[in-house]
Every structure is written in C-alpha cells, then in structure tokens.
A tleap script that builds the chain and sets N, CA, C and O, in Angstrom:
source leaprc.protein.ff14SB
mol = sequence {
  NMET ASN ASP PRO GLY ALA LEU VAL LEU CYS
  CYS PHE CYS ARG GLU MET SER GLU ARG GLY
  MET LEU LEU HIE GLN LEU ARG LEU ALA ALA
  GLY ALA ALA ARG VAL HIE PRO GLU ALA ASN
  ALA ALA ASP LEU ARG GLU LEU SER LYS ARG
  LEU THR GLU ALA TRP GLU SER GLY ASN THR
  MET GLU ALA LEU ARG ILE LEU VAL ARG TRP
  GLN VAL GLY VAL LEU GLY ARG GLY TYR HIE
  THR TYR ALA LEU LYS GLU GLY ASP PRO PRO
  TYR PRO TRP GLY VAL ILE VAL ALA PHE ARG
  GLU LEU ASP ARG GLN ALA LEU THR SER ASN
  TYR GLU ALA ALA LEU ASP ALA LEU ARG GLY
  GLU GLN ALA ARG VAL MET ASP ILE PHE GLY
  TRP GLY VAL GLN GLU CGLU
}
set mol.1.N position { 125.104 170.902 17.499 }
set mol.1.CA position { 124.350 170.183 17.827 }
set mol.1.C position { 124.427 169.795 19.055 }
set mol.1.O position { 125.483 169.215 19.305 }
set mol.2.N position { 123.340 169.948 20.347 }
set mol.2.CA position { 123.316 169.568 21.668 }
set mol.2.C position { 123.319 167.884 21.772 }
set mol.2.O position { 123.798 167.281 22.733 }
set mol.3.N position { 122.675 167.217 20.566 }
set mol.3.CA position { 122.614 165.951 20.461 }
set mol.3.C position { 122.778 165.342 19.477 }
set mol.3.O position { 121.717 164.853 19.089 }
set mol.4.N position { 123.735 165.087 18.763 }
set mol.4.CA position { 123.884 164.387 17.572 }
set mol.4.C position { 123.437 163.061 17.413 }
set mol.4.O position { 123.723 162.375 16.432 }
set mol.5.N position { 122.797 162.717 18.281 }
set mol.5.CA position { 122.563 161.039 18.020 }
set mol.5.C position { 121.294 161.091 17.989 }
set mol.5.O position { 120.647 160.045 18.037 }
set mol.6.N position { 120.633 162.415 17.896 }
set mol.6.CA position { 119.211 162.556 17.625 }
set mol.6.C position { 118.818 162.708 16.334 }
set mol.6.O position { 117.671 162.500 15.938 }
set mol.7.N position { 119.985 163.161 15.477 }
set mol.7.CA position { 119.802 163.529 14.007 }
set mol.7.C position { 119.135 162.538 13.415 }
set mol.7.O position { 119.453 161.375 13.664 }
set mol.8.N position { 118.094 162.838 12.526 }
set mol.8.CA position { 117.588 161.994 11.435 }
set mol.8.C position { 117.454 162.682 10.288 }
set mol.8.O position { 117.358 163.909 10.275 }
set mol.9.N position { 117.439 162.009 9.317 }
set mol.9.CA position { 117.841 162.369 7.823 }
set mol.9.C position { 117.060 161.510 7.011 }
set mol.9.O position { 117.235 160.291 6.992 }
set mol.10.N position { 116.171 162.123 6.313 }
set mol.10.CA position { 115.507 161.785 5.439 }
set mol.10.C position { 115.910 161.700 3.816 }
set mol.10.O position { 115.893 162.856 3.393 }
set mol.11.N position { 116.207 160.920 2.927 }
set mol.11.CA position { 116.789 161.131 1.767 }
set mol.11.C position { 115.787 160.664 0.657 }
set mol.11.O position { 114.851 159.946 1.008 }
set mol.12.N position { 115.894 160.956 -0.419 }
set mol.12.CA position { 114.770 160.821 -0.925 }
set mol.12.C position { 115.411 160.936 -2.667 }
set mol.12.O position { 115.911 161.920 -3.213 }
set mol.13.N position { 115.214 159.797 -3.130 }
set mol.13.CA position { 115.511 159.511 -4.822 }
set mol.13.C position { 114.872 159.170 -5.943 }
set mol.13.O position { 113.867 158.463 -6.009 }
set mol.14.N position { 115.480 159.696 -6.870 }
set mol.14.CA position { 114.583 159.336 -8.025 }
set mol.14.C position { 114.228 157.966 -8.465 }
set mol.14.O position { 113.145 157.605 -8.925 }
set mol.15.N position { 115.618 157.034 -8.198 }
set mol.15.CA position { 115.352 155.967 -8.704 }
set mol.15.C position { 115.900 155.099 -7.829 }
set mol.15.O position { 116.757 155.388 -6.994 }
set mol.16.N position { 115.294 153.772 -8.054 }
set mol.16.CA position { 115.977 152.687 -6.816 }
set mol.16.C position { 117.447 152.646 -6.692 }
set mol.16.O position { 118.037 152.597 -5.613 }
set mol.17.N position { 118.037 152.670 -7.918 }
set mol.17.CA position { 119.300 152.656 -8.142 }
set mol.17.C position { 120.362 153.590 -7.279 }
set mol.17.O position { 121.511 153.350 -6.907 }
set mol.18.N position { 119.539 154.720 -7.118 }
set mol.18.CA position { 120.337 155.624 -6.592 }
set mol.18.C position { 120.409 155.763 -5.080 }
set mol.18.O position { 121.204 156.323 -4.326 }
set mol.19.N position { 118.943 154.833 -4.847 }
set mol.19.CA position { 119.218 154.795 -3.326 }
set mol.19.C position { 120.158 153.382 -2.670 }
set mol.19.O position { 120.517 153.261 -1.499 }
set mol.20.N position { 120.456 152.229 -4.003 }
set mol.20.CA position { 120.985 151.537 -3.520 }
set mol.20.C position { 122.741 152.088 -3.394 }
set mol.20.O position { 123.521 151.648 -2.550 }
set mol.21.N position { 123.044 152.997 -4.310 }
set mol.21.CA position { 124.317 153.875 -4.120 }
set mol.21.C position { 124.342 154.567 -2.834 }
set mol.21.O position { 125.303 154.316 -2.106 }
set mol.22.N position { 123.455 155.397 -2.421 }
set mol.22.CA position { 123.173 155.968 -1.225 }
set mol.22.C position { 123.810 154.969 0.024 }
set mol.22.O position { 124.793 155.251 0.708 }
set mol.23.N position { 123.061 153.852 0.118 }
set mol.23.CA position { 123.469 152.662 0.888 }
set mol.23.C position { 124.945 152.431 0.970 }
set mol.23.O position { 125.691 152.501 1.947 }
set mol.24.N position { 125.234 152.094 -0.474 }
set mol.24.CA position { 126.890 151.770 -0.304 }
set mol.24.C position { 127.573 152.682 0.204 }
set mol.24.O position { 128.074 152.602 1.326 }
set mol.25.N position { 127.674 153.654 -0.554 }
set mol.25.CA position { 128.569 154.997 -0.117 }
set mol.25.C position { 128.175 155.065 1.644 }
set mol.25.O position { 129.161 155.335 2.330 }
set mol.26.N position { 127.253 154.916 2.193 }
set mol.26.CA position { 127.444 155.005 3.876 }
set mol.26.C position { 128.167 153.723 4.489 }
set mol.26.O position { 128.889 153.858 5.477 }
set mol.27.N position { 127.947 152.335 3.826 }
set mol.27.CA position { 128.459 150.994 4.126 }
set mol.27.C position { 129.610 151.493 4.250 }
set mol.27.O position { 130.196 151.279 5.311 }
set mol.28.N position { 130.364 152.416 3.060 }
set mol.28.CA position { 132.052 152.460 2.844 }
set mol.28.C position { 132.498 153.456 3.890 }
set mol.28.O position { 133.491 153.245 4.586 }
set mol.29.N position { 131.574 154.803 4.019 }
set mol.29.CA position { 132.207 155.782 5.003 }
set mol.29.C position { 131.968 155.038 6.608 }
set mol.29.O position { 132.559 155.552 7.558 }
set mol.30.N position { 131.331 154.162 6.773 }
set mol.30.CA position { 131.372 153.445 8.101 }
set mol.30.C position { 132.572 152.509 8.016 }
set mol.30.O position { 133.334 152.482 8.982 }
set mol.31.N position { 132.834 151.678 6.875 }
set mol.31.CA position { 133.993 150.816 7.189 }
set mol.31.C position { 135.275 151.831 6.989 }
set mol.31.O position { 136.314 151.209 6.767 }
set mol.32.N position { 135.406 153.110 7.016 }
set mol.32.CA position { 136.896 153.348 6.953 }
set mol.32.C position { 137.463 153.099 8.289 }
set mol.32.O position { 136.898 152.655 9.288 }
set mol.33.N position { 138.693 153.469 8.121 }
set mol.33.CA position { 139.627 153.224 9.304 }
set mol.33.C position { 138.983 153.987 10.602 }
set mol.33.O position { 138.118 154.863 10.564 }
set mol.34.N position { 139.535 153.510 11.606 }
set mol.34.CA position { 138.788 154.277 12.739 }
set mol.34.C position { 140.177 155.287 13.029 }
set mol.34.O position { 141.390 155.177 12.852 }
set mol.35.N position { 139.247 156.322 13.577 }
set mol.35.CA position { 139.913 157.958 13.805 }
set mol.35.C position { 139.967 157.596 15.198 }
set mol.35.O position { 138.896 157.164 15.625 }
set mol.36.N position { 141.048 157.657 16.144 }
set mol.36.CA position { 141.064 157.476 17.338 }
set mol.36.C position { 141.684 158.884 18.016 }
set mol.36.O position { 142.793 159.383 17.823 }
set mol.37.N position { 140.549 159.371 18.906 }
set mol.37.CA position { 140.731 161.191 19.343 }
set mol.37.C position { 141.981 161.367 19.764 }
set mol.37.O position { 142.705 162.185 19.196 }
set mol.38.N position { 142.388 160.675 20.751 }
set mol.38.CA position { 143.472 161.116 21.548 }
set mol.38.C position { 144.821 161.139 20.476 }
set mol.38.O position { 145.740 161.957 20.516 }
set mol.39.N position { 144.691 160.179 19.661 }
set mol.39.CA position { 146.179 160.257 18.614 }
set mol.39.C position { 146.027 161.047 17.760 }
set mol.39.O position { 147.034 161.718 17.535 }
set mol.40.N position { 144.672 161.394 16.817 }
set mol.40.CA position { 144.813 161.803 15.574 }
set mol.40.C position { 143.896 163.199 15.578 }
set mol.40.O position { 143.083 163.500 14.703 }
set mol.41.N position { 144.227 164.007 16.808 }
set mol.41.CA position { 143.566 165.413 16.531 }
set mol.41.C position { 143.271 166.060 15.165 }
set mol.41.O position { 142.279 166.668 14.761 }
set mol.42.N position { 144.172 165.815 14.714 }
set mol.42.CA position { 144.376 166.598 13.097 }
set mol.42.C position { 143.789 165.930 12.448 }
set mol.42.O position { 143.310 166.545 11.495 }
set mol.43.N position { 143.495 164.626 12.475 }
set mol.43.CA position { 142.565 163.845 11.445 }
set mol.43.C position { 140.851 164.437 11.965 }
set mol.43.O position { 140.008 164.879 11.184 }
set mol.44.N position { 140.686 164.285 13.449 }
set mol.44.CA position { 139.542 165.039 13.883 }
set mol.44.C position { 139.048 166.563 13.437 }
set mol.44.O position { 137.860 166.824 13.244 }
set mol.45.N position { 139.958 167.387 13.321 }
set mol.45.CA position { 139.609 168.833 12.925 }
set mol.45.C position { 139.501 168.703 11.101 }
set mol.45.O position { 138.676 169.309 10.417 }
set mol.46.N position { 140.499 167.810 10.613 }
set mol.46.CA position { 139.989 167.883 9.111 }
set mol.46.C position { 138.478 167.353 8.749 }
set mol.46.O position { 137.762 167.994 7.980 }
set mol.47.N position { 137.965 165.885 9.488 }
set mol.47.CA position { 136.972 165.521 9.369 }
set mol.47.C position { 135.866 166.917 9.507 }
set mol.47.O position { 135.094 167.389 8.672 }
set mol.48.N position { 136.149 167.303 10.847 }
set mol.48.CA position { 134.966 168.386 11.097 }
set mol.48.C position { 135.020 169.281 9.761 }
set mol.48.O position { 134.176 169.367 8.870 }
set mol.49.N position { 136.342 169.960 9.895 }
set mol.49.CA position { 136.184 171.258 8.736 }
set mol.49.C position { 135.292 170.272 7.447 }
set mol.49.O position { 134.298 170.851 7.008 }
set mol.50.N position { 135.522 169.168 6.972 }
set mol.50.CA position { 135.117 168.577 5.929 }
set mol.50.C position { 133.358 168.300 5.743 }
set mol.50.O position { 132.684 168.143 4.725 }
set mol.51.N position { 133.011 168.321 7.092 }
set mol.51.CA position { 131.566 167.877 7.326 }
set mol.51.C position { 131.157 170.016 7.170 }
set mol.51.O position { 130.329 170.292 6.302 }
set mol.52.N position { 131.459 170.634 7.585 }
set mol.52.CA position { 131.036 172.076 7.768 }
set mol.52.C position { 131.238 172.228 6.335 }
set mol.52.O position { 130.236 172.325 5.627 }
set mol.53.N position { 132.432 172.263 5.793 }
set mol.53.CA position { 132.313 172.800 4.412 }
set mol.53.C position { 131.350 171.759 3.212 }
set mol.53.O position { 130.933 172.022 2.084 }
set mol.54.N position { 131.276 170.801 3.868 }
set mol.54.CA position { 130.133 169.915 2.639 }
set mol.54.C position { 128.354 170.649 3.116 }
set mol.54.O position { 127.641 171.021 2.184 }
set mol.55.N position { 127.985 170.737 4.145 }
set mol.55.CA position { 127.034 171.041 4.807 }
set mol.55.C position { 126.736 172.333 4.253 }
set mol.55.O position { 125.665 172.387 3.648 }
set mol.56.N position { 127.456 173.447 4.311 }
set mol.56.CA position { 127.520 174.685 3.888 }
set mol.56.C position { 127.387 174.996 2.398 }
set mol.56.O position { 126.623 175.809 1.879 }
set mol.57.N position { 128.368 174.111 1.752 }
set mol.57.CA position { 127.559 174.200 0.317 }
set mol.57.C position { 126.788 173.761 -0.007 }
set mol.57.O position { 126.194 174.260 -0.963 }
set mol.58.N position { 126.317 172.543 0.598 }
set mol.58.CA position { 124.749 172.335 0.200 }
set mol.58.C position { 125.508 170.612 -0.764 }
set mol.58.O position { 125.041 170.144 -1.802 }
set mol.59.N position { 126.372 170.206 -0.196 }
set mol.59.CA position { 126.695 168.958 -0.476 }
set mol.59.C position { 126.351 167.794 0.576 }
set mol.59.O position { 127.109 167.135 1.288 }
set mol.60.N position { 125.011 167.762 0.443 }
set mol.60.CA position { 124.537 166.912 1.620 }
set mol.60.C position { 125.014 165.397 1.461 }
set mol.60.O position { 125.249 164.818 2.522 }
set mol.61.N position { 125.179 164.715 0.338 }
set mol.61.CA position { 125.840 163.402 0.430 }
set mol.61.C position { 127.072 163.287 1.135 }
set mol.61.O position { 127.442 162.436 1.944 }
set mol.62.N position { 127.724 164.453 0.611 }
set mol.62.CA position { 129.147 164.240 1.343 }
set mol.62.C position { 128.946 164.322 2.784 }
set mol.62.O position { 129.405 163.453 3.525 }
set mol.63.N position { 128.301 165.295 3.210 }
set mol.63.CA position { 127.991 165.484 4.910 }
set mol.63.C position { 127.606 164.413 5.270 }
set mol.63.O position { 128.208 163.912 6.219 }
set mol.64.N position { 126.714 163.824 4.788 }
set mol.64.CA position { 125.957 162.741 5.302 }
set mol.64.C position { 127.044 161.560 5.665 }
set mol.64.O position { 127.134 161.121 6.811 }
set mol.65.N position { 127.913 161.060 4.506 }
set mol.65.CA position { 128.907 160.199 4.474 }
set mol.65.C position { 130.089 160.768 5.743 }
set mol.65.O position { 130.787 159.911 6.285 }
set mol.66.N position { 130.203 161.891 6.051 }
set mol.66.CA position { 131.068 162.228 6.906 }
set mol.66.C position { 130.490 161.937 8.514 }
set mol.66.O position { 131.152 161.546 9.475 }
set mol.67.N position { 129.073 162.258 8.460 }
set mol.67.CA position { 128.475 161.928 9.636 }
set mol.67.C position { 128.614 160.853 10.041 }
set mol.67.O position { 128.971 160.693 11.208 }
set mol.68.N position { 128.403 159.907 9.303 }
set mol.68.CA position { 128.505 158.293 9.498 }
set mol.68.C position { 129.770 157.730 9.806 }
set mol.68.O position { 129.885 156.694 10.462 }
set mol.69.N position { 130.989 158.563 9.226 }
set mol.69.CA position { 131.928 158.202 9.363 }
set mol.69.C position { 132.466 158.793 10.898 }
set mol.69.O position { 133.256 158.110 11.550 }
set mol.70.N position { 132.159 159.611 11.216 }
set mol.70.CA position { 132.103 160.213 12.332 }
set mol.70.C position { 131.626 159.175 13.706 }
set mol.70.O position { 132.240 158.732 14.676 }
set mol.71.N position { 130.312 159.071 13.248 }
set mol.71.CA position { 129.542 157.993 14.457 }
set mol.71.C position { 130.362 156.561 14.535 }
set mol.71.O position { 130.492 155.794 15.489 }
set mol.72.N position { 130.788 156.494 13.396 }
set mol.72.CA position { 131.204 155.098 13.589 }
set mol.72.C position { 132.587 154.958 13.872 }
set mol.72.O position { 132.905 154.078 14.672 }
set mol.73.N position { 133.749 155.892 13.198 }
set mol.73.CA position { 134.980 155.917 12.988 }
set mol.73.C position { 135.499 156.372 14.281 }
set mol.73.O position { 136.310 155.705 14.922 }
set mol.74.N position { 134.961 157.692 14.735 }
set mol.74.CA position { 135.466 158.244 16.028 }
set mol.74.C position { 134.661 158.017 17.353 }
set mol.74.O position { 135.324 157.855 18.377 }
set mol.75.N position { 133.287 157.989 17.432 }
set mol.75.CA position { 132.700 157.671 18.101 }
set mol.75.C position { 132.635 156.178 18.677 }
set mol.75.O position { 132.370 155.925 19.852 }
set mol.76.N position { 132.907 155.240 17.708 }
set mol.76.CA position { 132.429 153.908 17.880 }
set mol.76.C position { 131.152 153.538 17.875 }
set mol.76.O position { 130.898 152.434 18.357 }
set mol.77.N position { 130.162 154.275 17.391 }
set mol.77.CA position { 128.672 153.825 17.700 }
set mol.77.C position { 128.371 153.479 16.385 }
set mol.77.O position { 129.253 153.453 15.526 }
set mol.78.N position { 127.008 153.164 16.107 }
set mol.78.CA position { 126.486 152.670 15.021 }
set mol.78.C position { 125.481 153.787 13.925 }
set mol.78.O position { 125.437 155.010 14.055 }
set mol.79.N position { 124.968 153.225 13.193 }
set mol.79.CA position { 123.715 154.241 12.430 }
set mol.79.C position { 122.962 153.312 12.093 }
set mol.79.O position { 123.292 152.135 11.952 }
set mol.80.N position { 121.914 153.773 11.944 }
set mol.80.CA position { 120.505 153.042 11.080 }
set mol.80.C position { 120.191 153.346 9.962 }
set mol.80.O position { 120.402 154.523 9.668 }
set mol.81.N position { 119.768 152.729 9.230 }
set mol.81.CA position { 118.977 153.115 8.032 }
set mol.81.C position { 117.715 152.357 7.587 }
set mol.81.O position { 117.897 151.162 7.354 }
set mol.82.N position { 116.738 152.731 7.461 }
set mol.82.CA position { 115.374 152.396 6.834 }
set mol.82.C position { 114.762 152.627 5.508 }
set mol.82.O position { 114.220 153.613 5.009 }
set mol.83.N position { 114.971 151.591 5.141 }
set mol.83.CA position { 114.292 151.871 3.417 }
set mol.83.C position { 113.112 152.035 2.956 }
set mol.83.O position { 112.449 151.027 2.710 }
set mol.84.N position { 112.566 153.328 2.727 }
set mol.84.CA position { 111.193 153.470 2.431 }
set mol.84.C position { 110.706 153.073 1.405 }
set mol.84.O position { 111.470 153.061 0.439 }
set mol.85.N position { 109.235 152.581 1.179 }
set mol.85.CA position { 108.873 151.369 0.101 }
set mol.85.C position { 108.406 152.822 -0.857 }
set mol.85.O position { 108.472 154.008 -0.537 }
set mol.86.N position { 107.928 152.181 -2.125 }
set mol.86.CA position { 108.345 152.999 -2.990 }
set mol.86.C position { 106.817 154.125 -2.809 }
set mol.86.O position { 105.666 153.731 -2.614 }
set mol.87.N position { 107.202 155.317 -2.925 }
set mol.87.CA position { 106.262 156.582 -2.448 }
set mol.87.C position { 105.773 157.519 -3.869 }
set mol.87.O position { 105.680 157.012 -4.987 }
set mol.88.N position { 105.524 158.802 -3.601 }
set mol.88.CA position { 105.078 159.324 -4.949 }
set mol.88.C position { 106.383 160.017 -5.478 }
set mol.88.O position { 107.426 160.202 -4.851 }
set mol.89.N position { 106.120 160.326 -6.645 }
set mol.89.CA position { 107.201 160.602 -7.855 }
set mol.89.C position { 107.207 162.325 -7.263 }
set mol.89.O position { 106.292 162.776 -6.574 }
set mol.90.N position { 108.078 162.903 -7.570 }
set mol.90.CA position { 109.384 162.762 -8.337 }
set mol.90.C position { 110.701 161.744 -7.698 }
set mol.90.O position { 111.652 161.261 -8.313 }
set mol.91.N position { 110.377 161.650 -6.375 }
set mol.91.CA position { 111.107 160.993 -5.383 }
set mol.91.C position { 110.542 159.704 -4.685 }
set mol.91.O position { 110.430 159.464 -3.483 }
set mol.92.N position { 110.198 158.895 -5.849 }
set mol.92.CA position { 109.640 157.721 -5.067 }
set mol.92.C position { 110.376 156.663 -4.100 }
set mol.92.O position { 109.786 155.794 -3.459 }
set mol.93.N position { 111.743 156.884 -4.105 }
set mol.93.CA position { 112.703 155.743 -3.582 }
set mol.93.C position { 113.271 156.824 -2.302 }
set mol.93.O position { 113.452 158.034 -2.441 }
set mol.94.N position { 113.495 156.007 -1.015 }
set mol.94.CA position { 114.158 156.867 -0.155 }
set mol.94.C position { 114.414 156.303 1.145 }
set mol.94.O position { 113.571 155.511 1.566 }
set mol.95.N position { 115.369 156.548 1.827 }
set mol.95.CA position { 115.872 155.952 3.134 }
set mol.95.C position { 115.903 156.946 4.145 }
set mol.95.O position { 116.019 158.130 3.830 }
set mol.96.N position { 115.797 156.536 5.495 }
set mol.96.CA position { 115.993 157.336 6.587 }
set mol.96.C position { 117.334 156.742 7.085 }
set mol.96.O position { 117.573 155.571 6.790 }
set mol.97.N position { 118.194 157.418 7.784 }
set mol.97.CA position { 119.261 157.545 8.344 }
set mol.97.C position { 119.074 158.102 9.692 }
set mol.97.O position { 118.617 159.221 9.925 }
set mol.98.N position { 119.523 157.101 10.700 }
set mol.98.CA position { 119.448 157.755 12.293 }
set mol.98.C position { 120.639 157.090 13.004 }
set mol.98.O position { 121.114 155.996 12.703 }
set mol.99.N position { 121.067 157.929 14.021 }
set mol.99.CA position { 122.061 157.263 14.824 }
set mol.99.C position { 121.400 157.078 16.027 }
set mol.99.O position { 122.007 157.410 17.045 }
set mol.100.N position { 120.048 156.522 16.145 }
set mol.100.CA position { 119.366 155.803 17.303 }
set mol.100.C position { 118.563 154.786 16.630 }
set mol.100.O position { 118.346 154.864 15.420 }
set mol.101.N position { 118.072 153.756 17.412 }
set mol.101.CA position { 117.175 153.044 16.389 }
set mol.101.C position { 115.564 153.688 16.793 }
set mol.101.O position { 115.013 153.809 17.887 }
set mol.102.N position { 115.134 154.005 15.488 }
set mol.102.CA position { 113.675 154.845 15.659 }
set mol.102.C position { 112.549 153.414 15.958 }
set mol.102.O position { 112.873 152.265 15.657 }
set mol.103.N position { 111.237 153.776 16.586 }
set mol.103.CA position { 110.314 152.950 16.580 }
set mol.103.C position { 109.301 153.742 15.280 }
set mol.103.O position { 109.576 154.774 14.669 }
set mol.104.N position { 108.209 152.954 15.146 }
set mol.104.CA position { 107.277 153.244 13.951 }
set mol.104.C position { 107.013 155.050 13.887 }
set mol.104.O position { 107.176 155.905 13.017 }
set mol.105.N position { 106.517 155.051 15.328 }
set mol.105.CA position { 105.945 156.330 15.587 }
set mol.105.C position { 106.828 157.478 15.027 }
set mol.105.O position { 106.341 158.393 14.363 }
set mol.106.N position { 108.335 157.377 15.365 }
set mol.106.CA position { 109.257 158.299 15.312 }
set mol.106.C position { 109.808 158.502 13.680 }
set mol.106.O position { 110.167 159.492 13.043 }
set mol.107.N position { 109.682 157.038 13.349 }
set mol.107.CA position { 109.831 157.157 11.571 }
set mol.107.C position { 108.703 157.790 10.972 }
set mol.107.O position { 108.929 158.684 10.157 }
set mol.108.N position { 107.361 157.432 11.276 }
set mol.108.CA position { 106.115 158.307 10.795 }
set mol.108.C position { 106.419 159.790 10.699 }
set mol.108.O position { 106.599 160.482 9.697 }
set mol.109.N position { 106.433 160.112 12.006 }
set mol.109.CA position { 106.639 161.543 12.155 }
set mol.109.C position { 107.990 162.135 11.236 }
set mol.109.O position { 107.806 162.990 10.369 }
set mol.110.N position { 109.056 161.701 11.466 }
set mol.110.CA position { 110.293 161.999 10.402 }
set mol.110.C position { 110.110 162.140 8.965 }
set mol.110.O position { 110.546 163.081 8.302 }
set mol.111.N position { 109.366 161.045 8.468 }
set mol.111.CA position { 108.949 161.219 7.349 }
set mol.111.C position { 108.215 162.028 7.116 }
set mol.111.O position { 108.621 162.870 6.315 }
set mol.112.N position { 106.835 162.197 7.652 }
set mol.112.CA position { 106.107 163.060 7.394 }
set mol.112.C position { 106.363 164.724 6.971 }
set mol.112.O position { 105.835 165.396 6.086 }
set mol.113.N position { 107.612 165.150 8.203 }
set mol.113.CA position { 108.063 166.287 8.279 }
set mol.113.C position { 108.933 166.474 7.060 }
set mol.113.O position { 108.730 167.380 6.252 }
set mol.114.N position { 109.818 165.671 6.960 }
set mol.114.CA position { 110.622 165.246 5.571 }
set mol.114.C position { 109.506 165.712 4.215 }
set mol.114.O position { 109.692 166.709 3.518 }
set mol.115.N position { 108.329 164.731 4.048 }
set mol.115.CA position { 107.889 165.030 2.812 }
set mol.115.C position { 107.244 166.607 2.665 }
set mol.115.O position { 107.321 167.255 1.621 }
set mol.116.N position { 106.514 167.156 4.071 }
set mol.116.CA position { 105.968 168.469 4.107 }
set mol.116.C position { 107.165 169.329 3.724 }
set mol.116.O position { 106.838 170.154 2.870 }
set mol.117.N position { 108.529 169.410 4.101 }
set mol.117.CA position { 109.506 169.934 3.842 }
set mol.117.C position { 109.978 169.756 2.369 }
set mol.117.O position { 110.372 170.880 2.057 }
set mol.118.N position { 110.077 169.263 1.733 }
set mol.118.CA position { 110.206 168.459 0.310 }
set mol.118.C position { 108.925 169.151 -0.481 }
set mol.118.O position { 109.209 169.902 -1.414 }
set mol.119.N position { 107.573 168.943 -0.166 }
set mol.119.CA position { 106.405 169.686 -1.043 }
set mol.119.C position { 106.672 170.966 -0.579 }
set mol.119.O position { 106.411 171.625 -1.586 }
set mol.120.N position { 107.021 171.768 0.278 }
set mol.120.CA position { 107.088 173.300 0.268 }
set mol.120.C position { 108.157 173.796 -0.534 }
set mol.120.O position { 108.037 174.675 -1.388 }
set mol.121.N position { 109.266 173.164 -0.209 }
set mol.121.CA position { 110.659 173.305 -1.576 }
set mol.121.C position { 109.752 173.230 -2.691 }
set mol.121.O position { 109.324 174.296 -3.133 }
set mol.122.N position { 109.301 171.889 -3.343 }
set mol.122.CA position { 108.836 171.897 -4.723 }
set mol.122.C position { 108.000 173.273 -5.002 }
set mol.122.O position { 108.338 174.090 -5.858 }
set mol.123.N position { 106.593 173.440 -3.958 }
set mol.123.CA position { 105.890 174.654 -4.206 }
set mol.123.C position { 106.832 175.752 -4.362 }
set mol.123.O position { 106.475 176.545 -5.233 }
set mol.124.N position { 107.662 175.969 -3.922 }
set mol.124.CA position { 108.639 177.175 -3.478 }
set mol.124.C position { 109.060 177.588 -5.026 }
set mol.124.O position { 109.015 178.713 -5.524 }
set mol.125.N position { 109.498 176.307 -5.661 }
set mol.125.CA position { 110.223 176.360 -6.622 }
set mol.125.C position { 109.197 176.751 -8.010 }
set mol.125.O position { 109.493 177.472 -8.963 }
set mol.126.N position { 108.189 176.173 -7.811 }
set mol.126.CA position { 107.503 176.046 -9.279 }
set mol.126.C position { 106.756 177.332 -9.182 }
set mol.126.O position { 106.143 177.622 -10.209 }
set mol.127.N position { 106.648 178.293 -8.045 }
set mol.127.CA position { 106.172 179.864 -8.142 }
set mol.127.C position { 107.426 180.636 -8.701 }
set mol.127.O position { 107.296 181.565 -9.499 }
set mol.128.N position { 108.618 180.212 -8.250 }
set mol.128.CA position { 109.561 181.233 -8.795 }
set mol.128.C position { 109.353 180.939 -10.414 }
set mol.128.O position { 109.581 181.818 -11.245 }
set mol.129.N position { 108.927 179.705 -10.752 }
set mol.129.CA position { 109.043 179.801 -12.486 }
set mol.129.C position { 107.359 179.955 -12.953 }
set mol.129.O position { 106.801 179.663 -14.010 }
set mol.130.N position { 107.075 180.273 -12.262 }
set mol.130.CA position { 105.268 180.497 -12.654 }
set mol.130.C position { 104.475 179.151 -13.003 }
set mol.130.O position { 103.676 179.030 -13.932 }
set mol.131.N position { 104.881 178.059 -11.989 }
set mol.131.CA position { 104.217 176.949 -12.281 }
set mol.131.C position { 103.679 176.330 -11.353 }
set mol.131.O position { 103.512 175.113 -11.272 }
set mol.132.N position { 103.278 177.437 -10.344 }
set mol.132.CA position { 102.318 177.260 -9.168 }
set mol.132.C position { 101.068 176.028 -9.255 }
set mol.132.O position { 100.430 176.097 -10.306 }
set mol.133.N position { 100.698 175.087 -8.449 }
set mol.133.CA position { 100.073 174.239 -8.290 }
set mol.133.C position { 98.370 174.822 -8.324 }
set mol.133.O position { 97.976 174.761 -7.159 }
set mol.134.N position { 97.693 175.142 -8.873 }
set mol.134.CA position { 96.335 175.853 -8.891 }
set mol.134.C position { 95.169 174.994 -7.856 }
set mol.134.O position { 95.077 173.910 -8.433 }
set mol.135.N position { 94.559 174.957 -7.048 }
set mol.135.CA position { 93.800 174.530 -6.022 }
set mol.135.C position { 92.537 175.017 -6.701 }
set mol.135.O position { 92.408 176.157 -7.147 }
set mol.136.N position { 91.602 174.058 -6.749 }
set mol.136.CA position { 90.239 174.311 -7.147 }
set mol.136.C position { 89.225 174.304 -5.883 }
set mol.136.O position { 88.022 174.505 -6.055 }
savepdb mol mol.pdb
quit
C-alpha cells in the first residue's frame, strides 16, 4: 500500500456481541507491547509475515488485529473505530476501522461501498446455489 493510513475497513457482524468481541480484540492488539523498529527487526519481519499470511488465507480478523498492532505498536499512531447502528440482516451490526479520523462524508461513502461489495458477494453465492433473487 502506498498510503497505509488511508486504509478503511468495514466489518459486519451477525450479533451485537460479535461486534463487542471485535472491538475488544482490537483494544488488546493496540495494548500489546511496543515494537521498536531499530531494536527489533526480527519482530517486524515476523509481524509482516503474519499479516501477509493472515490476509492471504482469508483470516481477516487476524489481519486486522495485526494492522492495529502495527499502527499503534510500531508506528506509534492511533486507530479510529466507528460503531454502526443496527442495519439490515443478516449482518445488522458493524464497525468501521480507520487509521485516520473520518468525516461523515468519508464514513458514508466507505460504508456504502462496503455494503455494495457485501451485497454483490451475497448475490454471487446465492447464484452458485440457484437461490438468486428474482426481480419483478
């Protein structure tokens, strides 16, 4: 990524308790011991390797935890979370995670893009099983 600080992740959960656990896991990751780049090159390589493996294997929760740890523990920066109000099933609870503060317009556009991606994925999976939504 040319600008990792511009990364915005939209996370959707089936239950409010899942969102609470997600936020708790992010706080734990942010509170992990600081990694000083000059003294711990091996730790940085390990974090980078774990991030790549998590992302490539589809373990997005672990990848997000490592990203937060990197942002806070390596770069010494913060992260922002925005809890989403109850929305449409099957994922009515959510949170947006960003590494820069977002204004309302940025929140809305990222949320809408994530919803479009989620709906597109749902439609793709439903079509695979022949459960596609038929419009009149």
